[in-house]
C-alpha positions, 0 to 999 in steps of 0.5 A: 500499499501507498504511503506518504512519503513513498520515494524519499530517501532520508540520510540519517547521521543521528543518535540517541533520541532527538535526531532518531525520533524525527528520522523514525517518524518519517521512516512511520510516513513510509520514507526510506531512511538510512540509517548510518552508524560507526563501525563495530559500535553503533548509535550510543542507545544500543548499549543503554541497558539494561534491559536488552532485547532476548533472542529466541533462546532467551539470551541478551542481545547488543540493543537495548530497550532505549535504541528500539523506541527511536529506530523502527523502519530503518535501515542500518548501515555501518560507515566510517566517514572519517576515512576518505573512502567512507567521507566519500560514500557518505557524499554519494549518498547524500547526492541521492537523498532527500533528506539529511539529519544530523545532531554532530556539534557544531562544525564536526560535519563540515571538517569532513565536507558533509555540512550542508555548504558543501553537499548542496553544492552536488545536491541543491534539493536537499533538505538538511536538518542539524539538530544541536543542543543550542543551535549554529550560532549564539554564545552557547553554540559549541556547548554539548546539550543534554535533555536534562540540563536543557529541561533545567536551562530552558525553564521547564524544571522551574515548573514542574515538581511540588511547590517549594514549602510543601513536603517533596518540594523542589524543582524535577525534571520530566519522567521522559526526555521531553526536550529531545521528544518535542524536538524530533517533533518540530525537526518532523515538522520542519523537514516536511514542510521544507519537502513542500516548500521544494516542491514549489521552488525545486530547491532544498534548505537548511534546517537549524533545530536547537533543543533550547529553542525547542524547550523555551517554546513548548513553555507555551502559555506559561511563557504568555502568563510571564509576558502578560503579568511579568511574574515568572510562574513557579511550581505547582506540583500536580495542580493547574495554575489557572484552574481549580479543581485541577488537581490529583486527590487521594482516595481511600486506597490510591489516587485519581485526577480531577479535571474541572474545566468550567463552572458547570462541571464544577457544579456537576463535580459537587454532586458527584461528591453530594455537596452540591452547596459548595457550587454556589458558595461565592467562594468557589462558584467561579473559577477565579474564586476557586483559584483564589482559594484553591488551598480550602478547595482542594483540602474540602475535596482531599476530606471527601474523596478520602472516604471512598476508594478510587474506583468508586469515585471515578465512576461517579465523577465519569457519570456526572460528566466531569473528566476524571481518571485514574494514575496508571502504570505502564502494566495497566496503560497497555491493557486499558481497553481503548488503548488495546482498541487503539491498537497503540502496541504493535509487533514486528519481526525481528532478525534476531529476537523473532519479533519486537513489541514497539508502540504504535505511532499515534497518526491514524491516516485513513488513506495511507496507514503506517505499517509497523512492518520494520523492526528496528535494525541490527548494526550494519545490517543492510550495508550491502543492500544499501550501497549495491541498490543506491550506489550500484557497488559490486559484492568485491568492492563492497568487500574491498571497503570492509576490509579497509575499514571504511564499512 
């Protein structure tokens, strides 16, 4: 079945998470993604375990679960472009590609003639995306960039975690590398937009993506509140800065989430709690008043919810039409009937393990559905296939390159 990016070739010079996340999206959309890895080593995340994928006999393979999360649908080749022959192969592959994505330090690829200026002379239609911690210019351009430090520097940790004066208060990073993942998503959007522009102009272009830029941008309404008020927002734990009640509450046997979005929902919530009078109390009747009296109201709700189990309250609150839900761990997530119905857990054949289980891409296309049929590749699994099909090399030439250390 035809896919949206059929016929688009991507040369993937990325590793770890932000870049591979972007190129995995492109692979999901049907692009041919050629992942270039260092001979004998590969993407660093192949070794970021345990856990490691196990083969058919139950033995650990060379690939960590981390690597499996962001490399499906790709072809892996090993290539040492610090050597002259490897460099020429990389240039030849770039000349036959539509997109190149890389996340080396600023200037690293220029030393090997693999920067945009060098490659665009041979392939002016090339869309070239660079992903770094801080961008190609500015005082931090030469610094290495990691998600954790960018979450702190870019403001996310200033609004993540419990309030300082409460038990457990203080800055927290988000539990998944959101700066990396958001950068991968922004890079995906930018590459697709550049391909649309190329269809009009016939010319590719350079895309400069920075984790810090993305982290600053993704604070969204919090930055807008700062611009309007002049006051930097602080940490609120699980609470919402502008809406109450919008919180995690303890029930008799666990926790539940209640997310009241308007005054009508609050009235229905009070009915479900058996305290309808709260909705007409002038301290709580409107959202601005509830925000002003946040601690009082949250304490009252917490006392009420502690009298019954989470399941009992969720049934009553959901029946009232008020947004609510449990706090699931991943075993509960993938057992959830809605998650199962939406087919968010998929499998694909794998050369060493027989098959590998993956999280599906959440995008549902009606005419060109995503097929999760190619597992993350073994290191160098497609070297011979790619060099023969794309560059027309013969087996003997490939073996010679391998013996000389270029592959």
